[in-house]
C-alpha positions in Angstrom: 89.7 123.7 264.4 87.6 121.2 262.3 84.6 119.2 263.3 86.5 116.0 263.2 88.6 117.4 266.1 91.7 118.1 264.1 93.4 121.5 264.2 95.8 123.4 262.0 98.1 126.2 263.1 99.0 128.6 260.3 101.9 131.1 260.7 100.5 134.0 258.7 104.0 135.1 257.7 104.4 131.9 255.8 101.2 132.2 253.7 99.7 134.7 251.3 97.2 137.0 252.9 95.3 139.1 250.4 93.0 141.8 251.6 93.2 140.3 255.1 92.0 136.9 253.8 93.3 133.5 253.1 91.8 130.0 252.6 92.3 126.7 254.4 91.4 123.2 253.2 88.8 121.3 255.3 89.9 117.7 255.9 87.7 115.1 254.2 87.3 113.4 257.6 85.5 116.5 258.8 82.9 116.2 256.0 80.6 113.3 256.8 77.3 112.6 254.9 74.3 113.5 257.1 76.4 115.5 259.7 77.4 119.1 260.1 80.8 120.2 259.3 82.2 123.0 261.5 85.3 125.1 261.1 86.4 127.6 263.9 89.4 129.9 264.0 91.3 132.1 266.5 94.1 134.5 266.0 97.1 134.1 268.4 99.8 136.7 268.6 103.4 136.1 269.5 102.7 136.6 273.2 100.1 133.9 273.1 97.1 136.2 273.3 94.0 134.7 271.5 91.3 136.5 269.8 87.7 135.6 270.1 86.6 132.5 268.2 85.1 132.8 264.7 83.3 129.7 263.2 81.0 128.5 260.4 79.0 125.3 259.8 77.7 123.5 256.8 75.4 120.5 256.4 76.8 117.6 254.5 74.8 115.7 251.8 77.1 113.5 249.8 74.5 111.2 248.1 73.7 111.8 244.4 70.1 112.5 243.7 68.2 109.3 242.9 71.1 107.1 244.0 69.2 104.0 244.9 72.2 102.1 246.2 74.0 105.0 247.7 77.1 104.2 245.7 76.8 107.1 243.3 77.1 104.5 240.5 75.9 104.6 236.9 72.3 103.9 237.9 71.9 107.4 238.9 72.3 109.0 235.4 69.2 110.2 233.7 68.4 108.7 230.3 68.6 111.0 227.3 67.0 110.2 223.9 67.1 112.6 221.0 63.8 112.4 219.1 65.3 112.0 215.6 63.4 109.0 214.4 64.6 105.5 213.9 67.5 106.6 211.7 69.2 108.6 214.6 69.6 111.4 212.0 68.1 114.8 212.2 67.0 116.0 208.8 66.0 119.5 207.6 62.3 119.0 208.0 62.8 117.7 211.6 65.1 120.6 212.4 62.6 123.0 211.0 59.8 121.4 213.0 62.0 121.6 216.1 63.9 118.6 217.6 63.5 117.6 221.3 65.3 115.3 223.6 63.3 113.1 226.0 65.0 112.9 229.5 64.0 110.1 231.8 64.9 110.8 235.4 66.7 108.2 237.5 64.6 106.5 240.2 64.4 108.4 243.5 64.9 111.8 241.9 63.4 114.4 244.1 61.1 116.3 241.7 60.2 118.8 244.4 63.8 119.9 244.9 66.1 118.5 242.2 67.1 120.2 239.0 68.3 118.9 235.7 71.2 120.6 233.9 71.0 119.9 230.2 74.1 120.6 228.1 73.9 120.8 224.2 76.6 120.3 221.6 76.7 124.0 220.8 78.0 124.5 224.4 74.8 126.0 225.8 73.1 124.7 228.9 69.6 124.7 230.2 69.0 124.3 234.0 65.5 123.0 234.6 63.9 123.1 238.0 61.8 119.9 238.0 59.2 121.4 240.3 58.5 124.0 237.7 57.8 121.7 234.8 55.5 118.7 234.1 57.2 115.4 234.6 55.2 112.4 233.4 56.2 108.9 234.3 59.6 110.3 235.3 60.1 111.9 231.8 60.1 115.3 230.3 61.3 116.8 227.0 63.6 119.7 226.3 64.0 121.5 223.0 67.3 121.3 221.3 68.5 124.7 220.2 68.8 125.1 216.4 72.4 126.2 216.9 73.1 122.7 218.3 71.9 121.1 215.1 74.6 121.7 212.4 74.6 119.9 209.1 77.3 117.3 208.9 78.0 117.4 212.6 76.7 115.3 215.5 74.2 116.8 217.8 74.7 115.7 221.5 72.4 116.3 224.5 73.7 115.4 228.0 71.9 115.8 231.3 72.7 115.6 235.0 70.3 115.7 237.9 71.5 118.1 240.7 70.0 118.0 244.1 69.6 121.0 246.4 73.0 120.2 247.9 74.5 120.4 244.5 75.1 116.7 244.2 75.1 115.7 240.6 74.0 112.5 239.1 76.1 110.7 236.6 75.7 112.2 233.1 73.2 110.7 230.6 73.5 111.6 227.0 72.4 110.8 223.4 73.7 111.7 220.0 72.2 112.0 216.6 73.7 112.6 213.2 72.7 115.7 211.4 71.9 115.8 207.6 70.1 119.0 206.6 71.0 119.0 202.9 68.3 117.9 200.4 69.6 115.1 198.2 71.8 116.5 195.4 71.6 120.0 196.7 74.4 122.0 195.1 73.0 125.4 194.6 69.4 124.9 195.6 68.9 123.1 192.3 67.5 120.2 194.2 64.4 119.4 192.3 64.5 116.5 189.9 63.5 117.3 186.3 60.4 115.5 185.1 59.6 115.3 181.4 56.5 113.5 180.2 57.4 111.8 176.9 54.5 113.2 174.9 56.5 114.7 172.0 57.1 118.3 171.1 53.4 119.2 171.4 53.2 118.3 175.2 50.0 116.4 174.4 49.4 112.7 174.8 47.5 111.2 171.8 45.7 107.9 171.4 48.7 106.1 169.8 51.0 107.3 172.5 48.6 106.1 175.3 48.2 102.8 173.5 52.0 102.3 173.3 52.4 103.4 176.9 53.6 106.8 178.0 56.6 107.3 180.2 58.1 110.2 182.2 61.8 110.6 182.2 63.2 111.8 185.6 66.6 113.5 185.7 68.1 113.4 189.1 69.7 116.5 190.6 73.5 116.4 190.6 74.9 114.7 193.7 71.9 112.4 194.2 73.1 109.3 196.1 71.8 106.5 193.9 73.1 104.0 196.5 70.8 105.3 199.3 68.3 107.8 197.9 64.7 107.1 196.7 62.4 109.0 194.4 58.7 109.3 195.2 56.7 109.8 192.0 53.1 111.1 192.2 50.6 110.8 189.3 47.5 112.9 188.5 45.2 110.0 189.3 46.5 110.2 192.9 48.7 107.1 192.9 52.3 107.2 193.9 55.3 105.1 193.2 58.3 105.0 195.6 61.4 104.0 193.7 64.6 103.0 195.5 67.3 104.1 193.2 69.7 101.3 194.1 67.1 98.8 192.8 66.7 100.3 189.2 69.1 101.3 186.4 70.0 105.0 186.3 71.8 106.1 183.2 73.4 109.5 182.9 71.4 110.5 186.0 68.1 109.6 184.3 65.5 106.9 184.5 61.9 106.4 183.2 58.7 105.6 184.9 55.5 104.4 183.3 52.5 106.6 183.7 49.4 104.6 184.7 46.7 104.5 182.0 44.2 105.8 184.6 46.2 109.0 184.8 45.8 109.6 181.1 42.2 110.8 180.5 41.0 112.4 177.3 40.4 116.2 177.7 42.2 116.3 181.0 45.8 117.2 182.0 48.2 114.4 183.1 50.7 115.5 185.7 53.7 113.7 187.1 55.7 115.1 190.0 58.7 113.7 191.7 60.9 114.3 194.8 64.2 112.8 195.8 64.3 111.5 199.4 67.6 110.7 201.1 68.3 108.2 203.8 67.9 111.0 206.4 64.4 111.7 205.1 65.4 115.0 203.5 63.3 115.8 200.5 64.4 117.6 197.4 62.2 120.3 195.9 59.4 118.9 193.7 59.9 118.6 190.0 56.9 118.1 187.8 55.6 118.1 184.2 52.2 118.2 182.7 50.8 117.1 179.3 47.4 117.7 177.8 45.5 114.6 176.7 43.7 114.4 173.4 42.7 110.9 172.4 40.3 111.6 169.6 41.3 111.5 165.9 41.0 114.9 164.0 37.5 115.4 162.4 36.3 112.1 163.8 32.5 112.4 163.7 31.8 108.9 165.1 35.0 108.4 167.2 35.9 105.4 165.0 38.7 107.0 162.9 36.7 106.7 159.7 37.9 110.2 158.8 40.4 109.7 155.9 41.1 112.7 153.7 40.5 112.2 150.0 43.6 112.3 147.7 43.4 112.9 143.9 46.5 113.0 141.8 45.9 115.7 139.1 47.0 113.6 136.2 44.1 114.2 133.8 41.4 111.9 132.8 43.8 109.1 131.7 45.3 108.7 135.3 48.7 108.7 133.6 51.5 111.3 134.3 53.4 112.1 131.1 56.6 114.0 130.6 55.1 117.4 130.0 52.9 117.0 133.1 56.0 116.1 135.1 58.0 119.0 133.7 55.2 121.4 134.5 54.8 119.9 138.0 52.1 117.5 139.1 50.0 118.2 142.1 47.7 116.2 144.3 44.4 117.7 145.6 43.6 116.7 149.1 40.1 117.1 150.4 39.9 117.2 154.2 37.4 115.2 156.2 34.5 117.2 157.8 35.4 118.6 161.2 39.1 119.0 160.5 40.5 121.8 162.7 42.3 124.0 160.1 43.6 126.3 162.9 45.5 123.5 164.6 45.6 120.3 162.5 48.3 119.3 160.1 48.4 116.9 157.1 51.3 114.5 156.6 51.6 113.6 152.9 53.7 110.6 151.9 55.0 110.1 148.4 56.0 106.9 146.6 59.7 107.9 146.7 59.5 107.6 150.5 59.6 111.3 151.2 57.0 113.0 153.4 55.8 116.6 153.8 54.1 117.9 156.9 51.7 120.7 156.1 50.3 122.9 158.9 46.9 123.8 157.6 46.9 127.2 159.3 49.9 128.2 157.2 48.3 127.5 153.8 45.1 128.4 151.9 42.4 125.8 152.2 39.4 126.4 149.9 36.2 124.5 150.3 38.1 122.0 152.4 40.7 121.4 149.7 44.3 122.2 149.0 47.0 121.1 146.6 50.5 119.7 147.2 53.3 119.4 144.7 54.5 115.8 144.0 58.3 115.6 144.1 59.9 114.8 140.7 61.7 111.9 142.4 58.3 110.3 143.0 57.4 110.3 139.3 59.5 107.6 137.7 58.8 106.3 134.2 56.9 103.0 134.0 56.3 103.0 137.7 53.2 103.9 139.8 53.2 107.2 141.6 51.3 107.1 144.9 50.3 109.9 147.3 48.8 109.2 150.7 47.7 111.6 153.4 46.7 111.6 157.0 45.3 114.4 159.1 47.2 114.8 162.4 45.8 117.0 165.2 47.8 119.1 167.6 48.0 116.1 169.9 49.4 113.9 167.2 46.2 111.8 166.7 46.0 110.5 163.2 43.1 110.1 160.9 42.7 107.1 158.6 44.9 107.2 155.5 43.6 108.5 152.1 45.6 107.8 148.9 45.6 107.9 145.1 47.8 106.4 142.4 48.7 107.2 138.8 50.7 105.4 136.2 53.7 107.1 134.8 54.8 107.2 131.1 57.5 109.8 130.4 58.9 108.5 127.1 58.1 110.5 124.0 56.5 108.5 121.2 59.0 106.9 118.9 61.9 107.8 121.3 64.7 105.6 120.0 67.2 106.4 122.8 64.8 106.8 125.6 66.2 110.3 126.3 63.3 112.4 124.9 65.9 113.9 122.6 65.8 115.4 119.2 65.6 112.0 117.5 61.9 111.9 118.3 60.8 114.9 116.3 58.8 114.2 113.1 60.3 115.6 109.9 58.1 118.3 108.2 58.7 119.3 104.6 56.4 122.0 103.0 56.0 121.0 99.3 57.0 124.4 97.9 59.5 123.4 95.3 63.3 123.8 95.3 63.0 127.5 96.1 61.2 127.0 99.4 58.8 129.8 98.3 55.1 129.4 97.8 53.9 131.3 94.8 50.4 132.2 93.6 50.0 129.2 91.3 51.1 126.8 94.1 48.7 128.3 96.5 45.9 128.1 94.0 46.7 124.4 93.3 46.9 123.7 97.1 50.1 123.3 99.1 50.7 120.3 101.3 53.3 119.4 103.9 54.8 115.9 104.1 55.3 114.6 107.6 57.7 111.8 108.3 57.1 110.0 111.6 60.1 109.2 113.9 61.0 105.6 114.1 59.0 103.7 116.7 55.9 105.8 116.4 52.9 103.7 117.4 50.5 104.3 114.5 47.8 102.2 116.2 47.7 104.7 119.2 49.6 107.8 118.6 48.3 111.1 117.1 50.0 114.0 115.3 49.2 117.5 116.2 49.9 119.8 113.2 50.1 123.6 113.8 49.9 126.1 111.0 51.2 129.7 110.9 47.7 131.1 111.0 47.3 129.6 114.5 45.0 126.7 113.5 45.8 123.2 114.5 44.8 119.8 113.2 45.0 116.7 115.3 45.4 113.6 113.2 44.8 110.1 114.7 47.3 108.0 112.8 45.1 104.9 113.0 42.5 106.8 111.0 44.7 107.8 108.0 47.0 106.0 105.6 50.7 106.2 106.6 53.1 105.0 103.9 56.7 104.3 104.7 56.2 106.3 107.8 54.9 109.4 105.9 51.7 111.2 105.3 50.7 114.5 103.9 48.5 117.3 105.3 47.0 120.2 103.4 48.1 123.7 104.5 45.1 126.0 105.0 45.0 128.9 102.5 44.7 131.3 105.5 48.2 130.2 106.5 49.7 131.2 103.1 49.9 135.0 103.2 51.8 137.1 100.7 55.0 138.6 102.2 54.9 136.3 105.2 56.4 133.0 106.1 54.2 129.9 106.1 55.2 127.5 108.9 54.0 124.0 109.6 55.1 122.3 112.9 54.2 118.8 114.1 54.5 116.8 117.2 53.6 113.2 117.9 51.5 112.6 121.0 51.2 109.1 122.5 48.3 107.7 124.5 49.7 109.1 127.8 49.9 112.6 126.3 53.7 112.5 125.9 54.8 114.8 123.1 57.7 114.2 120.8 60.1 117.1 120.0 58.7 119.5 117.4 59.5 119.1 113.8 58.8 122.1 111.5 59.4 123.6 108.1 59.0 127.1 106.7 58.4 128.5 103.3 58.4 132.1 102.1 55.3 133.3 100.5 55.3 135.5 97.3 52.0 135.7 95.6 52.5 138.9 93.5 53.5 138.7 89.9 56.7 140.5 89.0 56.3 144.2 88.2 52.7 144.2 89.3 52.0 147.9 89.8 48.5 147.5 91.2 49.2 144.2 93.1 46.2 142.7 91.3 48.2 140.3 89.1 46.4 142.0 86.2 47.3 142.5 82.6 49.4 145.5 83.3 52.2 143.2 84.3 52.9 141.7 80.8 56.2 142.5 79.2 56.0 144.1 75.7 57.4 142.1 72.8 58.3 143.6 69.4 59.7 141.5 66.6 62.2 143.6 64.8 60.8 142.9 61.3 60.6 146.4 59.9 57.5 148.5 59.2 55.9 145.7 57.2 55.8 143.2 60.1 57.2 140.7 57.6 60.4 138.9 57.9 62.1 138.5 54.5 64.9 136.3 53.5 67.6 138.9 54.0 66.3 139.7 57.5 66.3 136.0 58.4 69.8 135.7 57.0 71.0 138.6 59.0 69.2 137.3 62.1 66.0 138.6 63.5 65.6 139.8 67.1 62.7 140.6 69.3 62.9 143.5 71.7 61.3 142.9 75.1 60.3 145.8 77.3 60.0 144.8 81.0 56.9 145.9 83.0 57.6 148.6 85.6 58.8 147.2 88.9 60.5 144.1 87.5 63.3 143.0 89.8 66.2 142.8 87.5 68.4 141.5 90.3 66.2 138.4 90.9 63.6 138.0 88.1 63.9 136.0 84.9 62.2 136.2 81.5 61.0 133.1 79.8 60.8 133.6 76.0 58.8 131.2 73.9 59.2 131.0 70.1 56.8 129.7 67.5 58.9 126.7 66.8 58.1 125.6 70.4 61.6 126.4 71.8 62.0 128.5 74.9 64.8 130.5 76.4 65.0 131.4 80.1 67.0 134.6 80.6 68.2 135.6 84.1 68.0 139.4 83.9 70.9 139.8 86.3 73.1 138.1 83.7 72.3 140.3 80.7 72.3 144.0 79.9 69.0 145.7 80.3 68.8 149.3 79.0 65.8 151.5 79.8 63.9 148.4 80.8 64.6 146.7 77.4 66.7 143.9 76.1 66.7 141.9 72.8 66.6 138.2 72.2 67.6 136.4 68.9 64.7 134.6 67.2 65.9 131.1 66.2 66.0 130.5 62.5 63.8 127.5 62.9 61.0 129.8 64.2 61.2 131.8 60.9 59.4 129.6 58.3 58.4 131.0 54.9 54.7 131.4 54.6 54.1 131.0 58.3 53.8 133.5 61.2 56.7 133.9 63.6 55.5 134.5 67.2 57.6 135.5 70.2 56.0 135.5 73.6 57.5 136.4 77.0 56.7 136.2 80.7 58.6 137.6 83.6 59.1 135.1 86.4 60.2 136.2 89.9 62.3 134.2 92.4 59.1 132.6 93.8 58.0 131.4 90.4 55.2 133.9 90.1 54.6 134.7 86.4 53.6 137.9 84.8 50.9 138.1 82.1 52.2 137.1 78.7 53.4 139.7 76.2 53.8 138.6 72.5 54.3 139.8 69.0 54.0 138.2 65.6 55.5 138.7 62.2 54.7 137.3 58.8 57.5 135.4 57.0 58.1 135.8 53.2 61.4 134.4 52.2 60.8 133.9 48.5 62.3 136.4 46.0 59.7 138.1 43.7 59.2 136.1 40.5 61.1 133.1 41.9 59.8 130.4 39.8 61.6 127.6 41.4 61.4 128.9 44.9 65.1 128.6 45.4 65.9 132.3 45.4 68.3 131.6 42.6 69.6 133.8 39.8 66.7 133.1 37.6 64.7 135.6 39.6 66.7 138.8 38.7 65.2 141.5 36.6 66.9 142.3 33.4 68.5 145.8 33.2 69.5 147.3 29.8 71.0 150.8 29.8 69.7 152.5 26.6 73.2 153.6 25.3 73.0 152.3 21.9 74.6 149.3 20.4 78.0 150.5 21.5 77.2 150.4 25.1 78.7 153.9 25.4 76.9 156.9 26.6 78.0 160.0 24.8 77.5 163.6 25.6 74.4 164.0 23.4 72.9 160.9 25.0 73.6 162.2 28.4 72.1 165.6 27.5 69.1 163.9 26.1 68.8 161.8 29.2 69.8 158.2 29.4 67.3 155.5 30.6 67.6 152.0 31.6 64.9 149.5 30.7 64.1 147.0 33.4 62.4 143.7 32.5 60.8 142.2 35.5 61.2 138.5 36.2 58.3 136.2 35.6 55.9 136.1 38.5 56.7 139.6 39.8 53.7 140.8 41.7 53.1 144.2 40.2 50.4 145.0 42.7 52.7 144.6 45.7 56.4 144.4 44.6 58.8 147.3 44.3 62.0 147.7 42.3 65.0 149.3 43.9 67.3 150.8 41.3 70.8 151.7 42.4 72.9 154.0 40.3 76.7 154.2 40.1 76.7 157.5 41.9 75.4 155.6 44.9 71.9 156.9 44.7 68.9 154.6 44.7 65.4 154.9 43.6 62.6 152.6 44.9 59.8 152.2 42.5 56.5 150.8 43.7 55.3 148.9 40.6 51.7 149.4 41.4 52.2 153.1 41.0 53.8 153.1 37.5 53.0 151.6 34.1 54.5 148.3 33.4 54.2 147.2 29.8 54.9 143.6 28.9 56.8 143.3 32.2 
């Protein structure tokens, strides 16, 4: 039986009774707000017997808490507001700090008795008894569990107010997007990269500051350039917030100008950057630093009056010549006072446009100076070579520029083809005769060398340097001597002419720039020793011996002349028969030069025929001889003489005719027959001498028919009447 007066009879066999129990629905009409609902029951058996009555009651409260109009309408829902900022998005920082939802209770909520059941999007609930918390102005906050805040999902918080009767208000709720990922966060590589554009040295110098220094910021991969921003912070405390959609980003990079106030000499400039997405998530911080050095190296007054001194090592004439270029030309650089050798560098620029950067700590600097080689390409004939230098400190600050120049003359004097080739050598000829050997006589007379200058030699400016084989040199300024047909002569020092050695004379032409022609030279052998000189003193022991073959009387007679008279020449010991010659001079003034290698020399001797013209009656025939070696050295002179008597004794007419014969008469009687008695007695012949016979000196040679002869010296016998 129900409190609305209705009953319901239930036949137990027709329902399910479990463990002696079953349920029955209370009609809605028996449940009236503000009244008591009662349900009573009796058991009736088949005979109609009734058990005692069992019953139960329940108060009825059907109005939702805070329902102002009693219609359980939408005005009874609490208001829920997730505290996620104006963007309705929860970011990582907000989650980390803890996100709350503010719940505003509907009007009429019974704070003393009602509760609020809050449901979160992770499925958890939180039942809050309002009497146990602080409610201010109908509001309170509840913490959203971290598990309900999931990146990329929507966090939802819903709330109902439940009164003590269990009536629930309508549901109030709020949602918020969740973005917990830092912009561009792939693998925690979420910091942008910041690079201050200060060069390889990570130091900002004065020029860089004056030109304006930037920092290049590379965004992390995945940065949303349509929505994200970058906040840049500088070391002077200023910041710059850059909305990426409003600038140009190329290959994920952009640049930002560093304020001049953030670049202070002697301090460190720092630039840091974070990427911030639309949800407010911040990337990690990327940063870079650079030292600041705004003072030029070695700058004593801070006014950059600190140029190094440059001096091209080109000699006193400030002209680079070919030899200097070939040997390598250097420039000496003197550093300004205060240069930091441990850190500074010098940048040297050459006139061919090349540069060389020299780190001073890696070279030797002595007394503030060092040298640098000038490239060959910077030394060009007829142009000006220039070398300039600046000192650069570790920060890149540059000193003022020091420089030097030198003219260039690379063409050898008289160079016809401009190639410094062999056509520019002077010609040298040692005046030593056809044999190219200097002998003693030539040395004694003084030997010269003739030098022929190459075409185009400038006799007004050029000089000739002559070098002799004794190591001495002579520099001849052509404008101070006489040059005829391009030639002049120079005396060879006696010390350069040494027996058994080679005399050499070399010559080069040198122009005003110091360029040298090719070298011309000549040599001559030196032989100063007379042939066969045993003592090497050119003394008298070197004369050949000459003997005129005129018999014991040293007189050439007519028969000897007719037969031909010779002179035997004995050569001095050591005569070189293979190379030496003998010059024979006769008393008629004729000479004969005999090359010993072309005749037969036996035991150091040979004979030479005396010309008939050198044998003159009544005169003295002389034969002299000298040995001459291949160098022209002459031995002492050997000679011999012989008297000449060509007239027969008693020759009245001087014609050696028949009128000069002695008269011979064999004393055999008138019959001109020698008989036995005459023979036995001894037969004589009477000889009558021709007129003019010189009884004091002449002899008579008597020849007998048996072949015997008898020579009778007239001065030793008695001659009567001739």
